[in-house]
LOMAR-732636 format. One record per residue (C-alpha): residue number from 0; residue in three letters; x, y, z. Coordinates in nm, 4 decimals. Layout:
REC,NUM,ALA,X,Y,Z
...
***
This chain:
REC,0,UNK,0.0463,2.7305,-2.5414
REC,1,UNK,-0.0127,2.3729,-2.6505
REC,2,UNK,-0.3188,2.1834,-2.5297
REC,3,UNK,-0.1035,1.9938,-2.2818
REC,4,UNK,0.0555,2.3138,-2.1517
REC,5,UNK,-0.2920,2.4582,-2.1015
REC,6,UNK,-0.3855,2.1463,-1.9098
REC,7,UNK,-0.0672,2.1832,-1.7068
REC,8,UNK,-0.1515,2.5427,-1.6211
REC,9,UNK,-0.5053,2.4432,-1.5194
REC,10,UNK,-0.3653,2.1701,-1.2946
REC,11,UNK,-0.1172,2.4143,-1.1436
REC,12,UNK,-0.3950,2.6623,-1.0648
REC,13,UNK,-0.6054,2.3843,-0.9134
REC,14,UNK,-0.3109,2.2633,-0.7052
REC,15,UNK,-0.2808,2.6094,-0.5503
REC,16,UNK,-0.6435,2.5899,-0.4312
REC,17,UNK,-0.6150,2.2279,-0.3220
REC,18,UNK,-0.2999,2.2848,-0.1158
REC,19,UNK,-0.4998,2.4839,0.1402
REC,20,UNK,-0.8387,2.3144,0.0989
REC,21,UNK,-0.8241,2.1437,0.4378
REC,22,UNK,-0.8933,1.7877,0.5379
REC,23,UNK,-1.2730,1.8149,0.5575
REC,24,UNK,-1.3126,1.9429,0.2003
REC,25,UNK,-1.0743,1.6845,0.0607
REC,26,UNK,-1.2514,1.4029,0.2443
REC,27,UNK,-1.5866,1.5283,0.1207
REC,28,UNK,-1.4537,1.5195,-0.2349
REC,29,UNK,-1.3239,1.1653,-0.1876
REC,30,UNK,-1.6607,1.0558,-0.0485
REC,31,UNK,-1.8301,1.2130,-0.3503
REC,32,UNK,-1.5927,1.0275,-0.5835
REC,33,UNK,-1.6623,0.6955,-0.4106
REC,34,UNK,-2.0379,0.7519,-0.4263
REC,35,UNK,-2.0326,0.8599,-0.7896
REC,36,UNK,-1.8226,0.5638,-0.9038
REC,37,UNK,-2.0584,0.3282,-0.7215
REC,38,UNK,-2.3740,0.4871,-0.8565
REC,39,UNK,-2.2366,0.5057,-1.2113
REC,40,UNK,-2.0529,0.1735,-1.2169
REC,41,UNK,-2.2651,0.0403,-1.5048
REC,42,UNK,-2.1448,0.3289,-1.7177
REC,43,UNK,-1.7829,0.2586,-1.6213
REC,44,UNK,-1.8233,-0.1148,-1.6871
REC,45,UNK,-1.9729,-0.0445,-2.0305
REC,46,UNK,-1.6790,0.1760,-2.1260
REC,47,UNK,-1.4398,-0.0892,-1.9996
REC,48,UNK,-1.6167,-0.3608,-2.1978
REC,49,UNK,-1.5453,-0.1643,-2.5154
REC,50,UNK,-1.1763,-0.1437,-2.4205
REC,51,UNK,-1.1605,-0.5163,-2.3474
REC,52,UNK,-1.3317,-0.6067,-2.6740
REC,53,UNK,-1.0882,-0.3923,-2.8721
REC,54,UNK,-0.7934,-0.5397,-2.6852
REC,55,UNK,-0.9071,-0.8959,-2.7547
REC,56,UNK,-0.9442,-0.8125,-3.1236
REC,57,UNK,-0.5919,-0.6687,-3.1199
REC,58,UNK,-0.4560,-0.9920,-2.9712
REC,59,UNK,-0.3697,-0.8745,-2.6200
REC,60,UNK,-0.2264,-1.1526,-2.4010
REC,61,UNK,-0.4652,-1.3011,-2.1404
REC,62,UNK,-0.2536,-1.1830,-1.8465
REC,63,UNK,-0.2634,-0.8253,-1.9760
REC,64,UNK,-0.6362,-0.8528,-2.0461
REC,65,UNK,-0.6784,-0.9387,-1.6808
REC,66,UNK,-0.5083,-0.6110,-1.5848
REC,67,UNK,-0.7401,-0.4200,-1.8163
REC,68,UNK,-1.0673,-0.5805,-1.7126
REC,69,UNK,-1.3041,-0.4274,-1.4578
REC,70,UNK,-1.5735,-0.6243,-1.2760
REC,71,UNK,-1.8289,-0.5156,-1.0143
REC,72,UNK,-1.6106,-0.6818,-0.7523
REC,73,UNK,-1.3003,-0.4944,-0.8678
REC,74,UNK,-1.4877,-0.1656,-0.8775
REC,75,UNK,-1.6068,-0.2315,-0.5229
REC,76,UNK,-1.2433,-0.2826,-0.4225
REC,77,UNK,-1.1366,0.0383,-0.5968
REC,78,UNK,-1.4140,0.2335,-0.4253
REC,79,UNK,-1.3217,0.0843,-0.0893
REC,80,UNK,-0.9656,0.2019,-0.1521
REC,81,UNK,-1.0940,0.5572,-0.2042
REC,82,UNK,-1.2850,0.5406,0.1252
REC,83,UNK,-0.9775,0.4050,0.3025
REC,84,UNK,-0.7708,0.6957,0.1715
REC,85,UNK,-1.0332,0.9374,0.3037
REC,86,UNK,-1.0125,0.7709,0.6464
REC,87,UNK,-0.6331,0.8016,0.6683
REC,88,UNK,-0.4679,1.0871,0.8615
REC,89,UNK,-0.3980,1.3904,0.6444
REC,90,UNK,-0.0221,1.4507,0.6251
REC,91,UNK,-0.0570,1.8075,0.4968
REC,92,UNK,0.0156,2.0741,0.7550
REC,93,UNK,0.1642,1.8308,1.0039
REC,94,UNK,0.4743,1.9683,1.1744
REC,95,UNK,0.7125,1.6788,1.2313
REC,96,UNK,0.9981,1.8790,1.3809
REC,97,UNK,1.0089,2.1930,1.5945
REC,98,UNK,1.2987,2.3298,1.7948
REC,99,UNK,1.4199,2.6577,1.9435
REC,100,UNK,1.7656,2.7710,1.8357
REC,101,UNK,2.0106,2.9455,2.0727
REC,102,UNK,1.9263,3.2790,1.9061
REC,103,UNK,1.5583,3.2355,1.9948
REC,104,UNK,1.4337,3.1414,1.6464
REC,105,UNK,1.1716,2.8670,1.6530
REC,106,UNK,1.2228,2.6481,1.3446
REC,107,UNK,0.9738,2.3838,1.2351
REC,108,UNK,0.9324,2.1505,0.9410
REC,109,UNK,0.5840,2.1221,0.7907
REC,110,UNK,0.4537,1.8678,0.5393
REC,111,UNK,0.3326,2.0253,0.2130
REC,112,UNK,0.2101,1.8878,-0.1221
REC,113,UNK,0.4494,1.8290,-0.4092
REC,114,UNK,0.2213,2.0344,-0.6369
REC,115,UNK,0.1317,1.8805,-0.9738
REC,116,UNK,0.2004,1.5095,-1.0136
REC,117,UNK,0.1914,1.3531,-1.3599
REC,118,UNK,0.1447,0.9788,-1.3918
REC,119,UNK,0.2108,0.7823,-1.7103
REC,120,UNK,0.0686,0.4309,-1.6855
REC,121,UNK,-0.0377,0.1392,-1.8983
REC,122,UNK,-0.3656,-0.0496,-1.9363
REC,123,UNK,-0.4815,-0.0533,-1.5745
REC,124,UNK,-0.7986,0.1516,-1.5172
REC,125,UNK,-0.7764,0.1088,-1.1396
REC,126,UNK,-0.4631,0.3262,-1.1426
REC,127,UNK,-0.6738,0.6179,-1.2672
REC,128,UNK,-0.8753,0.6204,-0.9457
REC,129,UNK,-0.6022,0.5091,-0.7040
REC,130,UNK,-0.3656,0.7804,-0.8215
REC,131,UNK,-0.6316,1.0516,-0.8247
REC,132,UNK,-0.7501,0.9665,-0.4720
REC,133,UNK,-0.4010,0.9673,-0.3234
REC,134,UNK,-0.3061,1.2896,-0.4990
REC,135,UNK,-0.6262,1.4574,-0.3839
REC,136,UNK,-0.5854,1.3604,-0.0168
REC,137,UNK,-0.2199,1.4695,-0.0186
REC,138,UNK,-0.3140,1.8067,-0.1685
REC,139,UNK,-0.1691,1.7473,-0.5154
REC,140,UNK,-0.3318,1.8009,-0.8527
REC,141,UNK,-0.2680,1.5193,-1.0971
REC,142,UNK,-0.2293,1.4830,-1.4716
REC,143,UNK,-0.3064,1.1249,-1.5744
REC,144,UNK,-0.1879,0.9759,-1.9004
REC,145,UNK,-0.2996,0.6141,-1.9438
REC,146,UNK,-0.2419,0.3748,-2.2297
REC,147,UNK,-0.4566,0.3701,-2.5404
REC,148,UNK,-0.5927,0.0254,-2.4515
REC,149,UNK,-0.7841,0.1707,-2.1530
REC,150,UNK,-0.8744,0.5131,-2.2913
REC,151,UNK,-1.2534,0.4611,-2.2789
REC,152,UNK,-1.2377,0.3341,-1.9207
REC,153,UNK,-1.0082,0.6176,-1.8167
REC,154,UNK,-1.2193,0.8865,-1.9818
REC,155,UNK,-1.5278,0.7614,-1.8037
REC,156,UNK,-1.3574,0.7400,-1.4630
REC,157,UNK,-1.1988,1.0837,-1.5006
REC,158,UNK,-1.5282,1.2407,-1.6054
REC,159,UNK,-1.7083,1.0879,-1.3077
REC,160,UNK,-1.4393,1.2012,-1.0641
REC,161,UNK,-1.4351,1.5533,-1.2043
REC,162,UNK,-1.8127,1.5714,-1.1618
REC,163,UNK,-1.7685,1.4665,-0.8004
REC,164,UNK,-1.5047,1.7350,-0.7442
REC,165,UNK,-1.7415,1.9989,-0.8792
REC,166,UNK,-2.0156,1.8746,-0.6476
REC,167,UNK,-1.7759,1.8972,-0.3522
REC,168,UNK,-1.6729,2.2518,-0.4405
REC,169,UNK,-1.3179,2.1824,-0.5533
REC,170,UNK,-1.1706,2.2639,-0.8970
REC,171,UNK,-1.2364,1.9910,-1.1522
REC,172,UNK,-0.8804,2.0351,-1.2769
REC,173,UNK,-0.7468,1.8774,-0.9583
REC,174,UNK,-0.7841,1.5642,-1.1742
REC,175,UNK,-0.6815,1.5963,-1.5398
REC,176,UNK,-0.6706,1.3218,-1.8000
REC,177,UNK,-0.4606,1.3489,-2.1149
REC,178,UNK,-0.7073,1.2590,-2.3894
REC,179,UNK,-0.4484,1.1993,-2.6607
REC,180,UNK,-0.2637,0.8701,-2.6026
REC,181,UNK,-0.0014,0.9187,-2.8739
REC,182,UNK,0.3703,0.8904,-2.8033
REC,183,UNK,0.3996,1.2605,-2.8794
REC,184,UNK,0.1846,1.3618,-2.5821
REC,185,UNK,0.3738,1.1256,-2.3542
REC,186,UNK,0.6993,1.2823,-2.4684
REC,187,UNK,0.5625,1.6336,-2.4184
REC,188,UNK,0.4439,1.5437,-2.0684
REC,189,UNK,0.7966,1.4298,-1.9840
REC,190,UNK,0.9154,1.7809,-2.0679
REC,191,UNK,0.6370,1.9844,-1.9108
REC,192,UNK,0.8803,2.1882,-1.7021
REC,193,UNK,0.7221,2.4711,-1.5108
REC,194,UNK,0.3925,2.2841,-1.4793
REC,195,UNK,0.4756,1.9317,-1.3548
REC,196,UNK,0.6601,1.8968,-1.0250
REC,197,UNK,0.7191,1.5216,-1.0449
REC,198,UNK,0.6463,1.2482,-1.2998
REC,199,UNK,0.5721,0.8911,-1.1933
REC,200,UNK,0.5744,0.6178,-1.4595
REC,201,UNK,0.3773,0.3081,-1.3622
REC,202,UNK,0.4043,0.0056,-1.5849
REC,203,UNK,0.6546,-0.2352,-1.7334
REC,204,UNK,1.0304,-0.2025,-1.7249
REC,205,UNK,1.0427,-0.0659,-2.0811
REC,206,UNK,0.8079,0.2223,-2.0033
REC,207,UNK,0.9862,0.3117,-1.6793
REC,208,UNK,1.3327,0.3110,-1.8322
REC,209,UNK,1.2184,0.5139,-2.1302
REC,210,UNK,1.0608,0.7801,-1.9076
REC,211,UNK,1.3620,0.7961,-1.6750
REC,212,UNK,1.5929,0.8413,-1.9757
REC,213,UNK,1.3795,1.0922,-2.1651
REC,214,UNK,1.2198,1.3160,-1.9010
REC,215,UNK,1.3496,1.6593,-1.8036
REC,216,UNK,1.1051,1.6863,-1.5108
REC,217,UNK,1.1897,1.4960,-1.1890
REC,218,UNK,1.0991,1.1254,-1.2082
REC,219,UNK,1.0240,0.8644,-0.9414
REC,220,UNK,1.0831,0.5174,-1.0830
REC,221,UNK,0.8228,0.2595,-0.9850
REC,222,UNK,0.7138,-0.0907,-1.0555
REC,223,UNK,1.0053,-0.2730,-1.2205
REC,224,UNK,0.9312,-0.6107,-1.0692
REC,225,UNK,1.1842,-0.8874,-1.1228
REC,226,UNK,1.1016,-1.0515,-0.7883
REC,227,UNK,1.2541,-1.3689,-0.6441
REC,228,UNK,1.1702,-1.6378,-0.3910
REC,229,UNK,1.4538,-1.8352,-0.2338
REC,230,UNK,1.3678,-2.1836,-0.1036
REC,231,UNK,1.6190,-2.2569,0.1719
REC,232,UNK,1.7355,-2.6065,0.2680
REC,233,UNK,1.5599,-2.5513,0.6041
REC,234,UNK,1.2288,-2.4474,0.4474
REC,235,UNK,0.8849,-2.5936,0.4993
REC,236,UNK,0.8632,-2.7208,0.1433
REC,237,UNK,0.4859,-2.7480,0.1309
REC,238,UNK,0.4526,-2.3895,0.2521
REC,239,UNK,0.7177,-2.2811,0.0029
REC,240,UNK,0.5284,-2.4435,-0.2827
REC,241,UNK,0.2018,-2.2728,-0.1826
REC,242,UNK,0.3720,-1.9349,-0.1510
REC,243,UNK,0.5404,-1.9763,-0.4887
REC,244,UNK,0.2086,-2.0696,-0.6501
REC,245,UNK,0.0404,-1.7619,-0.5039
REC,246,UNK,0.3252,-1.5282,-0.5932
REC,247,UNK,0.3382,-1.6484,-0.9545
REC,248,UNK,-0.0188,-1.7427,-1.0362
REC,249,UNK,-0.2640,-1.5241,-0.8428
REC,250,UNK,-0.2022,-1.2318,-1.0833
REC,251,UNK,0.1062,-1.2904,-1.2985
REC,252,UNK,0.0789,-0.9563,-1.4782
REC,253,UNK,0.1411,-0.7367,-1.1714
REC,254,UNK,0.4781,-0.6050,-1.0599
REC,255,UNK,0.4823,-0.7922,-0.7257
REC,256,UNK,0.4438,-1.1324,-0.8932
REC,257,UNK,0.7500,-1.3549,-0.8633
REC,258,UNK,0.9536,-1.4076,-1.1811
REC,259,UNK,1.2347,-1.6341,-1.0573
REC,260,UNK,1.2601,-1.9041,-0.7900
REC,261,UNK,1.5954,-2.0028,-0.6404
REC,262,UNK,1.6038,-2.3498,-0.4823
REC,263,UNK,1.8748,-2.4864,-0.2534
REC,264,UNK,2.0344,-2.7874,-0.4194
REC,265,UNK,1.9861,-3.0109,-0.1131
REC,266,UNK,1.6047,-2.9868,-0.1235
REC,267,UNK,1.5433,-2.9308,-0.4955
REC,268,UNK,1.4167,-3.2819,-0.5711
REC,269,UNK,1.1709,-3.2817,-0.2800
REC,270,UNK,1.0609,-2.9223,-0.3368
REC,271,UNK,0.9580,-2.9825,-0.6968
REC,272,UNK,0.7417,-3.2770,-0.5873
REC,273,UNK,0.5393,-3.0225,-0.3898
REC,274,UNK,0.5519,-2.7289,-0.6304
REC,275,UNK,0.5193,-2.8846,-0.9747
REC,276,UNK,0.1589,-3.0108,-0.9426
REC,277,UNK,0.0446,-2.6646,-0.8294
REC,278,UNK,0.2206,-2.4798,-1.1106
REC,279,UNK,0.0882,-2.7267,-1.3684
REC,280,UNK,-0.2667,-2.6254,-1.2688
REC,281,UNK,-0.1989,-2.2933,-1.4412
REC,282,UNK,0.0284,-2.4434,-1.7076
REC,283,UNK,0.3225,-2.2323,-1.5935
REC,284,UNK,0.6161,-2.2528,-1.8319
REC,285,UNK,0.9364,-2.3268,-1.6396
REC,286,UNK,1.2691,-2.2045,-1.7766
REC,287,UNK,1.5313,-2.3879,-1.5764
REC,288,UNK,1.9064,-2.4120,-1.5361
REC,289,UNK,2.0838,-2.7429,-1.5990
REC,290,UNK,2.0680,-2.8791,-1.2403
REC,291,UNK,1.6948,-2.8043,-1.2164
REC,292,UNK,1.6305,-2.9758,-1.5509
REC,293,UNK,1.7507,-3.3010,-1.3925
REC,294,UNK,1.4511,-3.2879,-1.1573
REC,295,UNK,1.2000,-3.1231,-1.3905
REC,296,UNK,1.2786,-3.3086,-1.7141
REC,297,UNK,1.0130,-3.2516,-1.9768
REC,298,UNK,0.8222,-3.0174,-1.7449
REC,299,UNK,1.0734,-2.7391,-1.8198
REC,300,UNK,1.2786,-2.5885,-2.0994
REC,301,UNK,1.6407,-2.4743,-2.0744
REC,302,UNK,1.6787,-2.1194,-1.9464
REC,303,UNK,1.8731,-1.8608,-2.1414
REC,304,UNK,2.0863,-1.5906,-1.9837
REC,305,UNK,1.8171,-1.3306,-2.0539
REC,306,UNK,1.5685,-1.5221,-1.8380
REC,307,UNK,1.7486,-1.4172,-1.5201
REC,308,UNK,1.6556,-1.0532,-1.5873
REC,309,UNK,1.3102,-1.1012,-1.7399
REC,310,UNK,0.9868,-0.9503,-1.6141
REC,311,UNK,0.7479,-1.1897,-1.7877
REC,312,UNK,0.4087,-1.0574,-1.6702
REC,313,UNK,0.2804,-1.4015,-1.7655
REC,314,UNK,0.2631,-1.7651,-1.6572
REC,315,UNK,0.6375,-1.8099,-1.7030
REC,316,UNK,0.8861,-1.8750,-1.4221
REC,317,UNK,1.2654,-1.8815,-1.4251
REC,318,UNK,1.4159,-2.1591,-1.2110
REC,319,UNK,1.7690,-2.1662,-1.0720
REC,320,UNK,1.9440,-2.4046,-0.8357
REC,321,UNK,2.1862,-2.2567,-0.5791
REC,322,UNK,2.4487,-2.4026,-0.3464
REC,323,UNK,2.3560,-2.1935,-0.0422
REC,324,UNK,2.1918,-1.8740,0.0790
REC,325,UNK,2.4960,-1.6577,0.0043
REC,326,UNK,2.4737,-1.7532,-0.3622
REC,327,UNK,2.1014,-1.6774,-0.3565
REC,328,UNK,2.1511,-1.3342,-0.1990
REC,329,UNK,2.4284,-1.2485,-0.4447
REC,330,UNK,2.2117,-1.3555,-0.7393
REC,331,UNK,1.9137,-1.1539,-0.6163
REC,332,UNK,2.1181,-0.8384,-0.5641
REC,333,UNK,2.2667,-0.8777,-0.9103
REC,334,UNK,1.9491,-0.9549,-1.1053
REC,335,UNK,1.6669,-0.8080,-0.8956
REC,336,UNK,1.5128,-0.4684,-0.9566
REC,337,UNK,1.4907,-0.3684,-0.5909
REC,338,UNK,1.1187,-0.4443,-0.5680
REC,339,UNK,1.0243,-0.7465,-0.3528
REC,340,UNK,1.2244,-1.0536,-0.2504
REC,341,UNK,1.1389,-1.3479,-0.0232
REC,342,UNK,1.3056,-1.6314,0.1669
REC,343,UNK,1.1297,-1.9465,0.2808
REC,344,UNK,1.3087,-2.0916,0.5841
REC,345,UNK,1.2518,-2.2187,0.9368
REC,346,UNK,1.5928,-2.0858,1.0481
REC,347,UNK,1.5584,-1.7522,1.2310
REC,348,UNK,1.9223,-1.6528,1.1807
REC,349,UNK,1.9117,-1.7215,0.8074
REC,350,UNK,1.5957,-1.5143,0.7855
REC,351,UNK,1.7662,-1.2226,0.9599
REC,352,UNK,2.0705,-1.2540,0.7351
REC,353,UNK,1.8449,-1.2418,0.4293
REC,354,UNK,1.6632,-0.9347,0.5640
REC,355,UNK,1.9956,-0.7609,0.6294
REC,356,UNK,2.1744,-0.8380,0.3048
REC,357,UNK,1.9080,-0.8332,0.0340
REC,358,UNK,1.8764,-0.4852,-0.1198
REC,359,UNK,1.5099,-0.4304,-0.2048
REC,360,UNK,1.2164,-0.2108,-0.1118
REC,361,UNK,1.0318,-0.5042,0.0487
REC,362,UNK,1.1960,-0.8187,0.1876
REC,363,UNK,0.9810,-1.1093,0.3105
REC,364,UNK,1.0265,-1.4089,0.5346
REC,365,UNK,0.7821,-1.6950,0.4708
REC,366,UNK,0.5254,-1.4856,0.2835
REC,367,UNK,0.4274,-1.4094,-0.0749
REC,368,UNK,0.5729,-1.1101,-0.2583
REC,369,UNK,0.2160,-1.0322,-0.3677
REC,370,UNK,0.1639,-0.8419,-0.0415
REC,371,UNK,0.3735,-0.5479,-0.1646
REC,372,UNK,0.0761,-0.3237,-0.2166
REC,373,UNK,-0.0436,0.0038,-0.0697
REC,374,UNK,-0.3726,-0.1422,0.0503
REC,375,UNK,-0.2069,-0.4444,0.2104
REC,376,UNK,0.0461,-0.2175,0.3838
REC,377,UNK,-0.2304,-0.0035,0.5339
REC,378,UNK,-0.1791,0.2918,0.2984
REC,379,UNK,-0.5294,0.2727,0.1503
REC,380,UNK,-0.3894,0.2534,-0.2016
REC,381,UNK,-0.0642,0.3360,-0.3737
REC,382,UNK,0.0433,0.5565,-0.6578
REC,383,UNK,0.3189,0.3103,-0.7401
REC,384,UNK,0.5908,0.1019,-0.5782
REC,385,UNK,0.9161,0.2934,-0.5835
REC,386,UNK,1.2246,0.0856,-0.6564
REC,387,UNK,1.4649,0.3741,-0.6060
REC,388,UNK,1.6116,0.5079,-0.2823
REC,389,UNK,1.5776,0.8845,-0.3082
REC,390,UNK,1.2662,1.0465,-0.1599
REC,391,UNK,1.0479,0.7341,-0.1532
REC,392,UNK,1.0909,0.3575,-0.1491
REC,393,UNK,0.8302,0.0836,-0.1611
REC,394,UNK,0.4536,0.1435,-0.1880
REC,395,UNK,0.3963,0.5172,-0.2206
REC,396,UNK,0.1055,0.6388,-0.0111
REC,397,UNK,0.0146,0.9822,0.1207
REC,398,UNK,0.3376,1.0499,0.3091
REC,399,UNK,0.5474,0.9823,-0.0007
REC,400,UNK,0.3464,1.2368,-0.2031
REC,401,UNK,0.4522,1.5238,0.0205
REC,402,UNK,0.7560,1.7425,0.0596
REC,403,UNK,0.8346,1.9869,0.3376
REC,404,UNK,0.8810,2.3526,0.4042
REC,405,UNK,1.0591,2.5077,0.6996
REC,406,UNK,0.8604,2.7571,0.9048
REC,407,UNK,1.0484,3.0013,1.1225
REC,408,UNK,0.9129,3.2202,1.4054
REC,409,UNK,1.1220,3.5150,1.5182
REC,410,UNK,1.1098,3.8229,1.7404
REC,411,UNK,1.3229,4.0617,1.5424
REC,412,UNK,1.6360,3.8464,1.5068
REC,413,UNK,1.8886,3.9541,1.2441
REC,414,UNK,2.2065,3.7821,1.1361
***
């Protein structure tokens, strides 16, 4: 067996134990993880500082550096997420359907873990803990494979969590980290049939598409975030400008950040009077269509066709002018990735039409797309935001990391 196959077998063995560990033991392990990460945060921050220094030397973009960087405040948020997951109801063992058939058989459907979940992700050390906590509470072992840029941070976090598992009396291999960050190990993980039950890629569109194309194990696609905001001709323009600023500029490198704004032609001139000063605070580059350039002038550059499908992960925003809401909805459904879309309008009926006709995992009325997040949705954390329709859609919390088995009670029935 290869090293990764051995790790897969260890995770599979651990998953068998974890599947019947019970809520109390899992919550105790999560509490131990939260305590250990808090007590050892200086060690985690030191490892992260080495990653950040190396990334700066390698020329990593500022927006991506932000994703990589840990701070005491961010660690406190990560730890709070672990505690929130522990406080959530345990889905495992819950029977969500039970009925008696005419032949007397009692048939129920019980929630069970998926088994071993592999996650391939990029330079985001928080994912290491979020994913591990959710997998643990939902009874799944996990194999984590992060990017090389965060390897020191990830090694430290994984080591601390495995220590906590040991303290809580659960197998350390409930949480496994792939130490080798080469493309070869990523490719092998995509083909770890017999060990991995589902693979979840979490990162940019390139990573997700590559995994979905290459993998032979089942894949849940997450995180492709070409998100839009449509400014209607009946919008509160000041509110629309503030929402756009938040959705683009609060953290431009995350998948729920907006990448394209669609503005109704009747309010475009007035809207940009509100929005442009805010966006200029962060020096956002605007890539605009011809009608928008009339209002924006030297504040924008002409958009190319590729801009309508771009996930920038940076302070760049595509700008398009539309005739009406129907054009906006059609454009979103054609160019969006099914992640998060928003309309800004005072008109209730337009809002309902937008909710009905836009095809995405999360559709907003008068709110920022940045709320598409497991914590914000009350899930404690998320293992990713699914943009597909099979099995799971939207932020994936505990429920989405389970499957089901049918349980049948009989009294000697034969067929």
